[in-house]
All heavy atoms as a GROMACS GRO file, in nm:
protein
  617
    1MET      N    1   3.375  24.812   9.990
    1MET     CA    2   3.270  24.796  10.091
    1MET      C    3   3.138  24.838  10.025
    1MET      O    4   3.128  24.945   9.973
    1MET     CB    5   3.301  24.880  10.210
    1MET     CG    6   3.192  24.875  10.317
    1MET     SD    7   3.234  24.989  10.454
    1MET     CE    8   3.082  25.063  10.473
    2LYS      N    9   3.038  24.755  10.044
    2LYS     CA   10   2.906  24.799   9.992
    2LYS      C   11   2.838  24.895  10.087
    2LYS      O   12   2.872  24.894  10.204
    2LYS     CB   13   2.819  24.676   9.969
    2LYS     CG   14   2.770  24.609  10.092
    2LYS     CD   15   2.675  24.498  10.062
    2LYS     CE   16   2.607  24.446  10.187
    2LYS     NZ   17   2.502  24.357  10.164
    3ALA      N   18   2.752  24.981  10.037
    3ALA     CA   19   2.684  25.076  10.123
    3ALA      C   20   2.598  25.002  10.222
    3ALA      O   21   2.537  24.905  10.193
    3ALA     CB   22   2.601  25.166  10.039
    4VAL      N   23   2.599  25.049  10.344
    4VAL     CA   24   2.524  24.990  10.456
    4VAL      C   25   2.419  25.095  10.499
    4VAL      O   26   2.456  25.207  10.530
    4VAL     CB   27   2.618  24.957  10.577
    4VAL    CG1   28   2.540  24.903  10.692
    4VAL    CG2   29   2.725  24.866  10.530
    5GLY      N   30   2.291  25.054  10.499
    5GLY     CA   31   2.188  25.140  10.544
    5GLY      C   32   2.195  25.164  10.696
    5GLY      O   33   2.250  25.082  10.766
    6MET      N   34   2.137  25.273  10.742
    6MET     CA   35   2.144  25.302  10.884
    6MET      C   36   2.084  25.193  10.968
    6MET      O   37   2.135  25.163  11.074
    6MET     CB   38   2.080  25.440  10.912
    6MET     CG   39   2.161  25.556  10.869
    6MET     SD   40   2.101  25.712  10.916
    6MET     CE   41   2.139  25.718  11.083
    7LYS      N   42   1.974  25.131  10.924
    7LYS     CA   43   1.912  25.028  10.997
    7LYS      C   44   2.006  24.907  11.014
    7LYS      O   45   2.004  24.834  11.114
    7LYS     CB   46   1.785  24.978  10.934
    7LYS     CG   47   1.664  25.061  10.962
    7LYS     CD   48   1.544  24.996  10.909
    7LYS     CE   49   1.418  25.049  10.977
    7LYS     NZ   50   1.295  24.981  10.932
    8ASP      N   51   2.090  24.885  10.911
    8ASP     CA   52   2.180  24.773  10.910
    8ASP      C   53   2.316  24.800  10.975
    8ASP      O   54   2.394  24.712  10.994
    8ASP     CB   55   2.204  24.726  10.771
    8ASP     CG   56   2.076  24.676  10.700
    8ASP    OD1   57   1.991  24.622  10.773
    8ASP    OD2   58   2.063  24.697  10.583
    9GLU      N   59   2.341  24.927  11.012
    9GLU     CA   60   2.474  24.960  11.073
    9GLU      C   61   2.497  24.891  11.203
    9GLU      O   62   2.609  24.851  11.230
    9GLU     CB   63   2.488  25.113  11.085
    9GLU     CG   64   2.515  25.177  10.952
    9GLU     CD   65   2.549  25.324  10.961
    9GLU    OE1   66   2.521  25.385  11.070
    9GLU    OE2   67   2.596  25.378  10.861
   10ARG      N   68   2.396  24.873  11.281
   10ARG     CA   69   2.413  24.795  11.406
   10ARG      C   70   2.460  24.653  11.378
   10ARG      O   71   2.551  24.606  11.438
   10ARG     CB   72   2.290  24.798  11.490
   10ARG     CG   73   2.260  24.931  11.551
   10ARG     CD   74   2.132  24.931  11.632
   10ARG     NE   75   2.107  25.060  11.687
   10ARG     CZ   76   2.013  25.080  11.775
   10ARG    NH1   77   1.931  24.988  11.814
   10ARG    NH2   78   2.002  25.206  11.822
   11GLN      N   79   2.389  24.585  11.291
   11GLN     CA   80   2.421  24.451  11.256
   11GLN      C   81   2.560  24.445  11.193
   11GLN      O   82   2.641  24.356  11.227
   11GLN     CB   83   2.315  24.390  11.162
   11GLN     CG   84   2.345  24.245  11.124
   11GLN     CD   85   2.239  24.188  11.037
   11GLN    OE1   86   2.132  24.248  11.018
   11GLN    NE2   87   2.258  24.072  10.984
   12TYR      N   88   2.589  24.536  11.103
   12TYR     CA   89   2.723  24.544  11.039
   12TYR      C   90   2.830  24.554  11.144
   12TYR      O   91   2.932  24.488  11.138
   12TYR     CB   92   2.721  24.655  10.939
   12TYR     CG   93   2.854  24.691  10.883
   12TYR    CD1   94   2.918  24.604  10.796
   12TYR    CD2   95   2.918  24.814  10.910
   12TYR    CE1   96   3.041  24.632  10.740
   12TYR    CE2   97   3.043  24.842  10.857
   12TYR     CZ   98   3.104  24.754  10.771
   12TYR     OH   99   3.222  24.783  10.719
   13THR      N  100   2.812  24.645  11.238
   13THR     CA  101   2.911  24.669  11.344
   13THR      C  102   2.935  24.544  11.426
   13THR      O  103   3.051  24.505  11.447
   13THR     CB  104   2.867  24.789  11.434
   13THR    OG1  105   2.851  24.906  11.353
   13THR    CG2  106   2.962  24.813  11.547
   14VAL      N  107   2.827  24.480  11.467
   14VAL     CA  108   2.841  24.356  11.553
   14VAL      C  109   2.906  24.247  11.473
   14VAL      O  110   3.001  24.179  11.516
   14VAL     CB  111   2.703  24.308  11.604
   14VAL    CG1  112   2.712  24.172  11.662
   14VAL    CG2  113   2.642  24.408  11.702
   15GLU      N  114   2.863  24.225  11.350
   15GLU     CA  115   2.917  24.117  11.269
   15GLU      C  116   3.069  24.139  11.238
   15GLU      O  117   3.145  24.046  11.241
   15GLU     CB  118   2.839  24.100  11.140
   15GLU     CG  119   2.700  24.040  11.166
   15GLU     CD  120   2.620  24.032  11.038
   15GLU    OE1  121   2.660  24.082  10.931
   15GLU    OE2  122   2.506  23.980  11.051
   16THR      N  123   3.102  24.263  11.207
   16THR     CA  124   3.240  24.293  11.172
   16THR      C  125   3.334  24.278  11.293
   16THR      O  126   3.439  24.211  11.281
   16THR     CB  127   3.250  24.435  11.116
   16THR    OG1  128   3.168  24.446  10.999
   16THR    CG2  129   3.396  24.466  11.076
   17ILE      N  130   3.297  24.329  11.405
   17ILE     CA  131   3.380  24.318  11.526
   17ILE      C  132   3.386  24.173  11.571
   17ILE      O  133   3.493  24.123  11.602
   17ILE     CB  134   3.333  24.411  11.637
   17ILE    CG1  135   3.354  24.558  11.602
   17ILE    CG2  136   3.400  24.379  11.768
   17ILE    CD1  137   3.291  24.662  11.690
   18SER      N  138   3.274  24.103  11.574
   18SER     CA  139   3.270  23.964  11.608
   18SER      C  140   3.352  23.878  11.520
   18SER      O  141   3.435  23.794  11.565
   18SER     CB  142   3.124  23.911  11.607
   18SER     OG  143   3.046  23.977  11.698
   19GLY      N  144   3.346  23.901  11.389
   19GLY     CA  145   3.424  23.826  11.292
   19GLY      C  146   3.572  23.857  11.304
   19GLY      O  147   3.659  23.764  11.297
   20PHE      N  148   3.608  23.975  11.334
   20PHE     CA  149   3.749  24.014  11.356
   20PHE      C  150   3.805  23.942  11.477
   20PHE      O  151   3.909  23.879  11.473
   20PHE     CB  152   3.764  24.162  11.372
   20PHE     CG  153   3.902  24.212  11.400
   20PHE    CD1  154   3.995  24.206  11.296
   20PHE    CD2  155   3.943  24.242  11.522
   20PHE    CE1  156   4.128  24.248  11.324
   20PHE    CE2  157   4.071  24.279  11.554
   20PHE     CZ  158   4.165  24.282  11.452
   21LEU      N  159   3.732  23.950  11.591
   21LEU     CA  160   3.781  23.888  11.712
   21LEU      C  161   3.789  23.736  11.702
   21LEU      O  162   3.874  23.671  11.761
   21LEU     CB  163   3.692  23.928  11.831
   21LEU     CG  164   3.705  24.078  11.871
   21LEU    CD1  165   3.606  24.112  11.976
   21LEU    CD2  166   3.845  24.112  11.916
   22ALA      N  167   3.690  23.675  11.630
   22ALA     CA  168   3.687  23.531  11.615
   22ALA      C  169   3.778  23.483  11.505
   22ALA      O  170   3.804  23.362  11.490
   22ALA     CB  171   3.543  23.483  11.590
   23GLY      N  172   3.835  23.576  11.422
   23GLY     CA  173   3.923  23.536  11.315
   23GLY      C  174   3.848  23.477  11.194
   23GLY      O  175   3.908  23.411  11.115
   24THR      N  176   3.722  23.510  11.184
   24THR     CA  177   3.638  23.458  11.074
   24THR      C  178   3.602  23.561  10.974
   24THR      O  179   3.534  23.532  10.880
   24THR     CB  180   3.508  23.389  11.129
   24THR    OG1  181   3.435  23.493  11.203
   24THR    CG2  182   3.540  23.275  11.222
   25GLY      N  183   3.644  23.683  10.993
   25GLY     CA  184   3.609  23.790  10.902
   25GLY      C  185   3.683  23.779  10.768
   25GLY      O  186   3.783  23.705  10.759
   26GLY      N  187   3.632  23.848  10.669
   26GLY     CA  188   3.697  23.848  10.540
   26GLY      C  189   3.827  23.928  10.542
   26GLY      O  190   3.857  24.003  10.636
   27LYS      N  191   3.908  23.910  10.435
   27LYS     CA  192   4.040  23.971  10.424
   27LYS      C  193   4.035  24.120  10.445
   27LYS      O  194   4.125  24.177  10.509
   27LYS     CB  195   4.095  23.935  10.287
   27LYS     CG  196   4.236  23.988  10.264
   27LYS     CD  197   4.293  23.944  10.131
   27LYS     CE  198   4.433  23.996  10.112
   27LYS     NZ  199   4.486  23.954   9.982
   28TRP      N  200   3.943  24.190  10.393
   28TRP     CA  201   3.934  24.334  10.399
   28TRP      C  202   3.829  24.389  10.494
   28TRP      O  203   3.809  24.510  10.500
   28TRP     CB  204   3.920  24.394  10.259
   28TRP     CG  205   4.039  24.357  10.171
   28TRP    CD1  206   4.042  24.264  10.072
   28TRP    CD2  207   4.169  24.415  10.182
   28TRP    NE1  208   4.164  24.264  10.016
   28TRP    CE2  209   4.246  24.352  10.083
   28TRP    CE3  210   4.229  24.508  10.265
   28TRP    CZ2  211   4.380  24.382  10.071
   28TRP    CZ3  212   4.360  24.538  10.249
   28TRP    CH2  213   4.438  24.478  10.150
   29ASP      N  214   3.753  24.303  10.562
   29ASP     CA  215   3.644  24.352  10.641
   29ASP      C  216   3.685  24.450  10.751
   29ASP      O  217   3.619  24.557  10.769
   29ASP     CB  218   3.572  24.231  10.714
   29ASP     CG  219   3.491  24.149  10.616
   29ASP    OD1  220   3.482  24.186  10.497
   29ASP    OD2  221   3.445  24.040  10.657
   30TRP      N  222   3.791  24.425  10.822
   30TRP     CA  223   3.835  24.510  10.929
   30TRP      C  224   3.883  24.644  10.874
   30TRP      O  225   3.850  24.757  10.921
   30TRP     CB  226   3.942  24.450  11.014
   30TRP     CG  227   3.972  24.528  11.136
   30TRP    CD1  228   4.083  24.601  11.163
   30TRP    CD2  229   3.888  24.548  11.251
   30TRP    NE1  230   4.077  24.668  11.286
   30TRP    CE2  231   3.954  24.637  11.342
   30TRP    CE3  232   3.760  24.500  11.280
   30TRP    CZ2  233   3.900  24.672  11.460
   30TRP    CZ3  234   3.707  24.538  11.403
   30TRP    CH2  235   3.773  24.625  11.490
   31ASP      N  236   3.961  24.640  10.762
   31ASP     CA  237   4.006  24.760  10.697
   31ASP      C  238   3.889  24.846  10.650
   31ASP      O  239   3.887  24.968  10.674
   31ASP     CB  240   4.095  24.725  10.585
   31ASP     CG  241   4.156  24.851  10.517
   31ASP    OD1  242   4.241  24.914  10.582
   31ASP    OD2  243   4.116  24.878  10.403
   32ASP      N  244   3.790  24.786  10.586
   32ASP     CA  245   3.668  24.860  10.546
   32ASP      C  246   3.598  24.922  10.660
   32ASP      O  247   3.559  25.035  10.656
   32ASP     CB  248   3.574  24.763  10.470
   32ASP     CG  249   3.624  24.723  10.336
   32ASP    OD1  250   3.720  24.786  10.280
   32ASP    OD2  251   3.571  24.625  10.280
   33PHE      N  252   3.582  24.843  10.769
   33PHE     CA  253   3.510  24.893  10.886
   33PHE      C  254   3.578  25.011  10.950
   33PHE      O  255   3.513  25.112  10.986
   33PHE     CB  256   3.495  24.773  10.990
   33PHE     CG  257   3.427  24.819  11.113
   33PHE    CD1  258   3.292  24.850  11.113
   33PHE    CD2  259   3.494  24.824  11.236
   33PHE    CE1  260   3.228  24.888  11.234
   33PHE    CE2  261   3.435  24.859  11.353
   33PHE     CZ  262   3.298  24.890  11.354
   34THR      N  263   3.713  25.004  10.964
   34THR     CA  264   3.783  25.111  11.030
   34THR      C  265   3.809  25.230  10.939
   34THR      O  266   3.842  25.338  10.992
   34THR     CB  267   3.911  25.063  11.093
   34THR    OG1  268   3.993  25.005  10.991
   34THR    CG2  269   3.887  24.958  11.204
   35SER      N  270   3.792  25.211  10.815
   35SER     CA  271   3.826  25.319  10.718
   35SER      C  272   3.706  25.405  10.674
   35SER      O  273   3.724  25.516  10.623
   35SER     CB  274   3.887  25.258  10.591
   35SER     OG  275   4.009  25.196  10.626
   36CYS      N  276   3.586  25.351  10.690
   36CYS     CA  277   3.466  25.422  10.644
   36CYS      C  278   3.372  25.461  10.755
   36CYS      O  279   3.326  25.373  10.829
   36CYS     CB  280   3.392  25.322  10.547
   36CYS     SG  281   3.494  25.278  10.406
   37ALA      N  282   3.347  25.590  10.767
   37ALA     CA  283   3.259  25.642  10.870
   37ALA      C  284   3.119  25.584  10.857
   37ALA      O  285   3.074  25.555  10.744
   37ALA     CB  286   3.256  25.793  10.864
   38LEU      N  287   3.050  25.571  10.971
   38LEU     CA  288   2.911  25.525  10.973
   38LEU      C  289   2.822  25.649  10.999
   38LEU      O  290   2.862  25.739  11.071
   38LEU     CB  291   2.894  25.419  11.081
   38LEU     CG  292   2.977  25.296  11.063
   38LEU    CD1  293   2.969  25.204  11.180
   38LEU    CD2  294   2.939  25.220  10.936
   39ARG      N  295   2.697  25.645  10.952
   39ARG     CA  296   2.611  25.756  10.972
   39ARG      C  297   2.548  25.757  11.112
   39ARG      O  298   2.525  25.865  11.167
   39ARG     CB  299   2.497  25.749  10.865
   39ARG     CG  300   2.549  25.784  10.728
   39ARG     CD  301   2.444  25.760  10.629
   39ARG     NE  302   2.419  25.617  10.620
   39ARG     CZ  303   2.368  25.554  10.518
   39ARG    NH1  304   2.332  25.619  10.414
   39ARG    NH2  305   2.355  25.423  10.522
   40ASP      N  306   2.522  25.639  11.171
   40ASP     CA  307   2.464  25.630  11.302
   40ASP      C  308   2.568  25.679  11.403
   40ASP      O  309   2.681  25.613  11.414
   40ASP     CB  310   2.417  25.484  11.329
   40ASP     CG  311   2.355  25.466  11.463
   40ASP    OD1  312   2.426  25.480  11.565
   40ASP    OD2  313   2.231  25.439  11.466
   41ALA      N  314   2.542  25.779  11.480
   41ALA     CA  315   2.636  25.834  11.573
   41ALA      C  316   2.688  25.736  11.677
   41ALA      O  317   2.808  25.730  11.710
   41ALA     CB  318   2.579  25.957  11.644
   42ARG      N  319   2.599  25.652  11.725
   42ARG     CA  320   2.640  25.548  11.826
   42ARG      C  321   2.735  25.446  11.763
   42ARG      O  322   2.835  25.408  11.826
   42ARG     CB  323   2.515  25.484  11.881
   42ARG     CG  324   2.542  25.410  12.009
   42ARG     CD  325   2.413  25.382  12.078
   42ARG     NE  326   2.438  25.315  12.199
   42ARG     CZ  327   2.346  25.252  12.272
   42ARG    NH1  328   2.223  25.255  12.227
   42ARG    NH2  329   2.376  25.191  12.383
   43MET      N  330   2.702  25.400  11.647
   43MET     CA  331   2.785  25.298  11.575
   43MET      C  332   2.917  25.363  11.533
   43MET      O  333   3.023  25.296  11.542
   43MET     CB  334   2.712  25.244  11.455
   43MET     CG  335   2.585  25.166  11.486
   43MET     SD  336   2.606  25.036  11.605
   43MET     CE  337   2.540  25.111  11.752
   44GLU      N  338   2.916  25.492  11.496
   44GLU     CA  339   3.038  25.562  11.463
   44GLU      C  340   3.131  25.573  11.585
   44GLU      O  341   3.252  25.555  11.574
   44GLU     CB  342   3.008  25.698  11.403
   44GLU     CG  343   3.130  25.784  11.370
   44GLU     CD  344   3.229  25.725  11.270
   44GLU    OE1  345   3.198  25.621  11.201
   44GLU    OE2  346   3.336  25.778  11.254
   45SER      N  347   3.070  25.598  11.699
   45SER     CA  348   3.152  25.606  11.826
   45SER      C  349   3.216  25.469  11.853
   45SER      O  350   3.333  25.462  11.888
   45SER     CB  351   3.061  25.642  11.941
   45SER     OG  352   3.128  25.634  12.061
   46ILE      N  353   3.146  25.357  11.831
   46ILE     CA  354   3.201  25.227  11.852
   46ILE      C  355   3.308  25.203  11.750
   46ILE      O  356   3.416  25.149  11.781
   46ILE     CB  357   3.087  25.124  11.843
   46ILE    CG1  358   2.997  25.133  11.964
   46ILE    CG2  359   3.148  24.980  11.833
   46ILE    CD1  360   2.868  25.052  11.953
   47ARG      N  361   3.285  25.239  11.622
   47ARG     CA  362   3.385  25.223  11.519
   47ARG      C  363   3.516  25.292  11.551
   47ARG      O  364   3.620  25.241  11.539
   47ARG     CB  365   3.328  25.269  11.383
   47ARG     CG  366   3.425  25.237  11.264
   47ARG     CD  367   3.380  25.317  11.140
   47ARG     NE  368   3.412  25.460  11.158
   47ARG     CZ  369   3.534  25.515  11.133
   47ARG    NH1  370   3.635  25.435  11.100
   47ARG    NH2  371   3.556  25.643  11.147
   48ARG      N  372   3.502  25.417  11.600
   48ARG     CA  373   3.623  25.495  11.636
   48ARG      C  374   3.695  25.436  11.753
   48ARG      O  375   3.818  25.432  11.754
   48ARG     CB  376   3.579  25.639  11.666
   48ARG     CG  377   3.547  25.718  11.542
   48ARG     CD  378   3.499  25.858  11.582
   48ARG     NE  379   3.469  25.932  11.462
   48ARG     CZ  380   3.538  26.030  11.417
   48ARG    NH1  381   3.653  26.068  11.475
   48ARG    NH2  382   3.503  26.090  11.304
   49ARG      N  383   3.624  25.377  11.847
   49ARG     CA  384   3.689  25.311  11.963
   49ARG      C  385   3.760  25.186  11.914
   49ARG      O  386   3.870  25.155  11.959
   49ARG     CB  387   3.590  25.276  12.074
   49ARG     CG  388   3.559  25.405  12.154
   49ARG     CD  389   3.470  25.375  12.272
   49ARG     NE  390   3.330  25.365  12.218
   49ARG     CZ  391   3.229  25.310  12.278
   49ARG    NH1  392   3.244  25.250  12.397
   49ARG    NH2  393   3.109  25.309  12.224
   50ALA      N  394   3.698  25.113  11.819
   50ALA     CA  395   3.765  24.990  11.769
   50ALA      C  396   3.892  25.029  11.693
   50ALA      O  397   3.990  24.958  11.700
   50ALA     CB  398   3.667  24.921  11.672
   51LEU      N  399   3.885  25.141  11.621
   51LEU     CA  400   4.005  25.187  11.544
   51LEU      C  401   4.117  25.222  11.642
   51LEU      O  402   4.234  25.208  11.605
   51LEU     CB  403   3.964  25.314  11.464
   51LEU     CG  404   4.069  25.380  11.376
   51LEU    CD1  405   4.123  25.279  11.277
   51LEU    CD2  406   4.013  25.498  11.308
   52ALA      N  407   4.092  25.265  11.761
   52ALA     CA  408   4.189  25.304  11.856
   52ALA      C  409   4.260  25.184  11.927
   52ALA      O  410   4.359  25.204  11.996
   52ALA     CB  411   4.131  25.396  11.964
   53VAL      N  412   4.207  25.066  11.910
   53VAL     CA  413   4.268  24.947  11.976
   53VAL      C  414   4.400  24.914  11.914
   53VAL      O  415   4.409  24.907  11.792
   53VAL     CB  416   4.170  24.824  11.969
   53VAL    CG1  417   4.234  24.698  12.016
   53VAL    CG2  418   4.038  24.854  12.041
   54ASP      N  419   4.501  24.892  11.995
   54ASP     CA  420   4.633  24.853  11.945
   54ASP      C  421   4.624  24.716  11.892
   54ASP      O  422   4.577  24.623  11.962
   54ASP     CB  423   4.740  24.866  12.054
   54ASP     CG  424   4.771  25.008  12.088
   54ASP    OD1  425   4.758  25.099  12.004
   54ASP    OD2  426   4.806  25.034  12.208
   55LEU      N  427   4.677  24.695  11.769
   55LEU     CA  428   4.684  24.566  11.706
   55LEU      C  429   4.827  24.528  11.686
   55LEU      O  430   4.912  24.610  11.667
   55LEU     CB  431   4.604  24.568  11.577
   55LEU     CG  432   4.457  24.595  11.589
   55LEU    CD1  433   4.390  24.603  11.447
   55LEU    CD2  434   4.389  24.490  11.673
   56PRO      N  435   4.860  24.401  11.680
   56PRO     CA  436   4.769  24.291  11.699
   56PRO      C  437   4.722  24.279  11.842
   56PRO      O  438   4.793  24.312  11.937
   56PRO     CB  439   4.845  24.161  11.654
   56PRO     CG  440   4.988  24.199  11.677
   56PRO     CD  441   4.998  24.352  11.658
   57LEU      N  442   4.601  24.225  11.858
   57LEU     CA  443   4.544  24.209  11.993
   57LEU      C  444   4.607  24.088  12.054
   57LEU      O  445   4.595  23.975  12.008
   57LEU     CB  446   4.387  24.188  11.977
   57LEU     CG  447   4.309  24.205  12.104
   57LEU    CD1  448   4.333  24.346  12.164
   57LEU    CD2  449   4.163  24.189  12.070
   58ASP      N  450   4.678  24.112  12.167
   58ASP     CA  451   4.746  24.003  12.237
   58ASP      C  452   4.663  23.947  12.354
   58ASP      O  453   4.550  23.987  12.375
   58ASP     CB  454   4.887  24.047  12.286
   58ASP     CG  455   4.879  24.167  12.379
   58ASP    OD1  456   4.766  24.198  12.431
   58ASP    OD2  457   4.983  24.230  12.401
   59GLU      N  458   4.720  23.855  12.427
   59GLU     CA  459   4.648  23.794  12.541
   59GLU      C  460   4.602  23.899  12.643
   59GLU      O  461   4.494  23.893  12.694
   59GLU     CB  462   4.739  23.689  12.610
   59GLU     CG  463   4.759  23.565  12.522
   59GLU     CD  464   4.632  23.486  12.502
   59GLU    OE1  465   4.548  23.478  12.590
   59GLU    OE2  466   4.614  23.438  12.386
   60GLU      N  467   4.691  23.999  12.667
   60GLU     CA  468   4.656  24.102  12.763
   60GLU      C  469   4.532  24.184  12.714
   60GLU      O  470   4.439  24.210  12.791
   60GLU     CB  471   4.768  24.196  12.785
   60GLU     CG  472   4.746  24.303  12.884
   60GLU     CD  473   4.863  24.397  12.909
   60GLU    OE1  474   4.976  24.357  12.876
   60GLU    OE2  475   4.843  24.507  12.966
   61GLY      N  476   4.537  24.215  12.584
   61GLY     CA  477   4.425  24.290  12.527
   61GLY      C  478   4.293  24.212  12.529
   61GLY      O  479   4.188  24.263  12.556
   62LEU      N  480   4.306  24.078  12.500
   62LEU     CA  481   4.189  23.994  12.499
   62LEU      C  482   4.130  23.973  12.638
   62LEU      O  483   4.010  23.946  12.654
   62LEU     CB  484   4.220  23.854  12.437
   62LEU     CG  485   4.225  23.853  12.288
   62LEU    CD1  486   4.281  23.714  12.240
   62LEU    CD2  487   4.091  23.883  12.227
   63SER      N  488   4.211  23.990  12.739
   63SER     CA  489   4.164  23.967  12.877
   63SER      C  490   4.056  24.065  12.920
   63SER      O  491   3.983  24.041  13.011
   63SER     CB  492   4.281  23.978  12.980
   63SER     OG  493   4.329  24.111  12.988
   64GLY      N  494   4.040  24.175  12.844
   64GLY     CA  495   3.934  24.272  12.871
   64GLY      C  496   3.800  24.232  12.811
   64GLY      O  497   3.698  24.301  12.837
   65PHE      N  498   3.797  24.121  12.741
   65PHE     CA  499   3.676  24.078  12.678
   65PHE      C  500   3.610  23.961  12.759
   65PHE      O  501   3.686  23.871  12.807
   65PHE     CB  502   3.695  24.029  12.533
   65PHE     CG  503   3.730  24.141  12.436
   65PHE    CD1  504   3.870  24.164  12.412
   65PHE    CD2  505   3.637  24.222  12.386
   65PHE    CE1  506   3.898  24.268  12.324
   65PHE    CE2  507   3.668  24.326  12.301
   65PHE     CZ  508   3.805  24.349  12.270
   66PRO      N  509   3.479  23.956  12.772
   66PRO     CA  510   3.420  23.841  12.849
   66PRO      C  511   3.437  23.711  12.764
   66PRO      O  512   3.416  23.709  12.646
   66PRO     CB  513   3.270  23.884  12.859
   66PRO     CG  514   3.252  23.986  12.752
   66PRO     CD  515   3.380  24.052  12.730
   67CYS      N  516   3.472  23.606  12.836
   67CYS     CA  517   3.488  23.475  12.771
   67CYS      C  518   3.412  23.369  12.849
   67CYS      O  519   3.390  23.379  12.966
   67CYS     CB  520   3.637  23.438  12.768
   67CYS     SG  521   3.736  23.548  12.667
   68ALA      N  522   3.378  23.263  12.778
   68ALA     CA  523   3.319  23.142  12.840
   68ALA      C  524   3.373  23.021  12.768
   68ALA      O  525   3.360  23.017  12.642
   68ALA     CB  526   3.168  23.150  12.831
   69ALA      N  527   3.430  22.929  12.837
   69ALA     CA  528   3.481  22.805  12.777
   69ALA      C  529   3.577  22.839  12.664
   69ALA      O  530   3.567  22.773  12.561
   69ALA     CB  531   3.369  22.719  12.733
   70GLY      N  532   3.662  22.941  12.682
   70GLY     CA  533   3.760  22.973  12.581
   70GLY      C  534   3.712  23.045  12.457
   70GLY      O  535   3.778  23.070  12.364
   71ARG      N  536   3.580  23.080  12.458
   71ARG     CA  537   3.523  23.155  12.343
   71ARG      C  538   3.484  23.294  12.385
   71ARG      O  539   3.439  23.319  12.496
   71ARG     CB  540   3.398  23.084  12.292
   71ARG     CG  541   3.429  22.945  12.230
   71ARG     CD  542   3.307  22.885  12.171
   71ARG     NE  543   3.247  22.987  12.078
   71ARG     CZ  544   3.150  22.962  12.002
   71ARG    NH1  545   3.098  22.839  11.992
   71ARG    NH2  546   3.099  23.056  11.922
   72LEU      N  547   3.508  23.386  12.295
   72LEU     CA  548   3.464  23.523  12.320
   72LEU      C  549   3.318  23.538  12.321
   72LEU      O  550   3.250  23.470  12.243
   72LEU     CB  551   3.520  23.617  12.219
   72LEU     CG  552   3.670  23.642  12.222
   72LEU    CD1  553   3.710  23.720  12.094
   72LEU    CD2  554   3.710  23.716  12.340
   73ILE      N  555   3.265  23.614  12.417
   73ILE     CA  556   3.122  23.643  12.416
   73ILE      C  557   3.104  23.784  12.369
   73ILE      O  558   3.153  23.878  12.435
   73ILE     CB  559   3.060  23.626  12.556
   73ILE    CG1  560   3.083  23.484  12.605
   73ILE    CG2  561   2.914  23.663  12.558
   73ILE    CD1  562   3.049  23.468  12.753
   74ILE      N  563   3.038  23.803  12.258
   74ILE     CA  564   3.026  23.937  12.200
   74ILE      C  565   2.882  23.986  12.231
   74ILE      O  566   2.785  23.925  12.180
   74ILE     CB  567   3.052  23.941  12.048
   74ILE    CG1  568   3.186  23.877  12.016
   74ILE    CG2  569   3.039  24.077  11.992
   74ILE    CD1  570   3.302  23.945  12.080
   75ARG      N  571   2.869  24.090  12.312
   75ARG     CA  572   2.741  24.147  12.343
   75ARG      C  573   2.745  24.291  12.294
   75ARG      O  574   2.819  24.371  12.344
   75ARG     CB  575   2.718  24.146  12.495
   75ARG     CG  576   2.682  24.006  12.543
   75ARG     CD  577   2.627  24.014  12.685
   75ARG     NE  578   2.614  23.883  12.733
   75ARG     CZ  579   2.695  23.821  12.814
   75ARG    NH1  580   2.803  23.878  12.852
   75ARG    NH2  581   2.672  23.697  12.858
   76PRO      N  582   2.656  24.321  12.196
   76PRO     CA  583   2.651  24.455  12.153
   76PRO      C  584   2.616  24.551  12.272
   76PRO      O  585   2.534  24.514  12.358
   76PRO     CB  586   2.539  24.459  12.052
   76PRO     CG  587   2.522  24.318  12.010
   76PRO     CD  588   2.561  24.237  12.128
   77PRO      N  589   2.675  24.667  12.278
   77PRO     CA  590   2.655  24.758  12.393
   77PRO      C  591   2.507  24.808  12.402
   77PRO      O  592   2.471  24.858  12.508
   77PRO     CB  593   2.750  24.872  12.365
   77PRO     CG  594   2.776  24.868  12.222
   77PRO     CD  595   2.765  24.723  12.181
   78TRP      N  596   2.426  24.794  12.300
   78TRP     CA  597   2.290  24.842  12.307
   78TRP      C  598   2.195  24.737  12.352
   78TRP      O  599   2.072  24.759  12.363
   78TRP     CB  600   2.248  24.899  12.175
   78TRP     CG  601   2.263  24.806  12.059
   78TRP    CD1  602   2.185  24.707  12.022
   78TRP    CD2  603   2.377  24.792  11.978
   78TRP    NE1  604   2.234  24.634  11.915
   78TRP    CE2  605   2.353  24.684  11.886
   78TRP    CE3  606   2.498  24.861  11.968
   78TRP    CZ2  607   2.449  24.649  11.792
   78TRP    CZ3  608   2.589  24.828  11.866
   78TRP    CH2  609   2.561  24.721  11.786
   79LEU      N  610   2.237  24.614  12.388
   79LEU     CA  611   2.151  24.508  12.438
   79LEU      C  612   2.154  24.506  12.584
   79LEU      O  613   2.243  24.544  12.653
   79LEU     CB  614   2.196  24.376  12.380
   79LEU     CG  615   2.176  24.355  12.233
   79LEU    CD1  616   2.221  24.215  12.192
   79LEU    CD2  617   2.032  24.374  12.191
   0.00000   0.00000   0.00000
């Protein structure tokens, strides 16, 4: 994993989680994200909550995410 600046940690968090849920992330993206602490306290809190999600994510687990026309809608919590 390349070093991520604090300004970029929000974007990194959104892109990694979105890519994971959409199945478009890289082979090691989720492992890198869940294995390496973030400096931004808010993003670290989100990373830790993501780490606590039971995988693989099944239909029941996905039902907690907002969807439209069969696609996940990813809204960062700070927007």
